[in-house]
C-alpha positions in Angstrom: -18.7 6.7 -0.8 -16.3 3.9 -1.6 -13.4 3.0 0.8 -10.1 1.3 0.2 -7.1 0.2 2.3 -3.8 1.8 1.6 -0.5 0.9 3.3 2.7 2.9 3.1 5.5 0.3 3.3 8.7 0.6 5.3 10.7 2.1 2.4 8.2 5.0 2.1 8.9 5.8 5.7 12.7 5.3 5.6 13.0 7.4 2.4 10.9 10.2 3.9 8.2 10.0 1.2 5.2 9.8 3.4 4.3 13.5 3.1 4.7 13.5 -0.6 2.5 10.4 -1.0 -0.2 11.6 1.3 -0.1 14.9 -0.6 -0.8 13.1 -3.9 -3.7 11.2 -2.4 -5.3 14.4 -1.0 -4.6 16.3 -4.2 -6.5 13.7 -6.1 -9.5 14.6 -4.0 -9.6 11.5 -1.8 -10.2 11.7 2.0 -8.0 9.9 4.5 -10.5 9.0 7.2 -8.2 6.9 9.4 -4.5 6.5 9.7 -2.1 4.7 12.0 1.5 3.6 12.2 2.3 0.1 13.3 4.6 -2.9 12.9 3.7 -6.1 11.1 4.5 -9.6 12.2 4.9 -12.8 10.2 1.4 -14.1 11.1 -0.5 -11.1 9.7 1.8 -11.0 6.6 1.0 -14.7 5.8 -2.7 -13.8 6.0 -2.4 -10.5 4.0 -0.2 -12.1 1.3 -1.7 -15.6 1.4 -1.7 -15.6 -2.4 2.1 -15.2 -2.4 3.1 -17.6 0.5 4.3 -20.3 -1.9 6.3 -17.9 -4.1 10.1 -18.1 -3.8 10.4 -14.4 -3.0 7.9 -14.6 -0.1 10.6 -14.8 2.7 12.3 -11.7 1.2 8.9 -9.9 1.2 8.3 -10.8 4.8 11.7 -9.6 5.9 11.2 -6.3 4.1 7.7 -5.7 5.4 8.9 -6.4 9.0 12.0 -4.2 8.6 10.2 -1.1 9.9 6.9 0.4 10.6 4.1 0.8 8.0 1.3 3.4 7.8 -2.2 2.0 7.3 -4.9 4.3 5.9 -8.6 4.1 5.1 -9.1 6.3 2.0 -12.5 7.3 0.7 -13.7 8.8 -2.5 -15.6 8.1 -5.7 -14.2 4.9 -7.4 -11.3 5.1 -5.0 -10.2 1.5 -5.4 -9.4 1.9 -9.1 -8.4 5.5 -8.7 -5.8 4.6 -6.1 -4.5 1.7 -8.2 -4.0 4.1 -11.0 -2.3 6.7 -8.7 0.1 4.0 -7.3 1.1 2.5 -10.7 1.7 -1.2 -11.3 3.3 -3.4 -8.7 6.3 -4.0 -11.0 8.0 -0.7 -10.6 9.7 -0.9 -14.0 6.2 -0.9 -15.6 5.0 2.2 -13.7 4.8 5.3 -15.7 6.1 8.7 -14.5 3.4 10.6 -12.7 2.4 7.5 -10.6 3.8 7.0 -7.1 5.8 4.0 -8.1 6.8 5.5 -11.4 8.3 8.5 -9.7 9.8 7.0 -6.6 10.0 3.1 -6.6 13.2 1.4 -7.7 12.5 -2.2 -6.7 9.5 -4.5 -7.2 9.5 -5.6 -3.5 10.3 -2.2 -2.1 7.6 -0.4 -4.1 6.4 2.1 -1.4 2.7 1.4 -1.2 0.0 -1.2 -1.1 -3.6 -0.7 -2.1 -6.6 -3.0 -2.2 -7.2 -4.4 -5.6 -11.0 -4.7 -5.4 -13.9 -3.3 -3.3 -14.3 -6.8 -1.7 -10.6 -7.0 -0.7 -10.8 -3.4 0.6 -13.5 -4.5 3.1 -11.4 -7.5 4.1 -8.2 -5.5 4.5 -9.8 -2.6 6.4 -11.2 -5.2 8.8 -7.8 -6.9 9.1 -5.9 -3.8 9.9 -8.5 -1.5 11.6 -10.8 -4.1 13.2 
């Protein structure tokens, strides 16, 4: 059974979309095996988004991700990494089609509700980072 790391971002919590998003994950047939709510700090964000640290928008991303709690989840299922990426929709909300989480609810590329591992290898790293 494949595993992935999913994180609901502060805007999902502030906009009260957590239940709706979890419902979509479960309706797809995936199992949420662990879940916790926590706050992020700059140190872990620099590690998690190390590929974006040099981008001009990184400070805005850090401020947003530290603006409230997030919900981290381990989600399991067949081909769950690709399946969740499809369910979420593209990072750029404007490219996300209706029926995806971002296509239906996101209205900003930074505040795009949800993060999901982009490969099985990164899922292993991210699960270890956030769940030990």
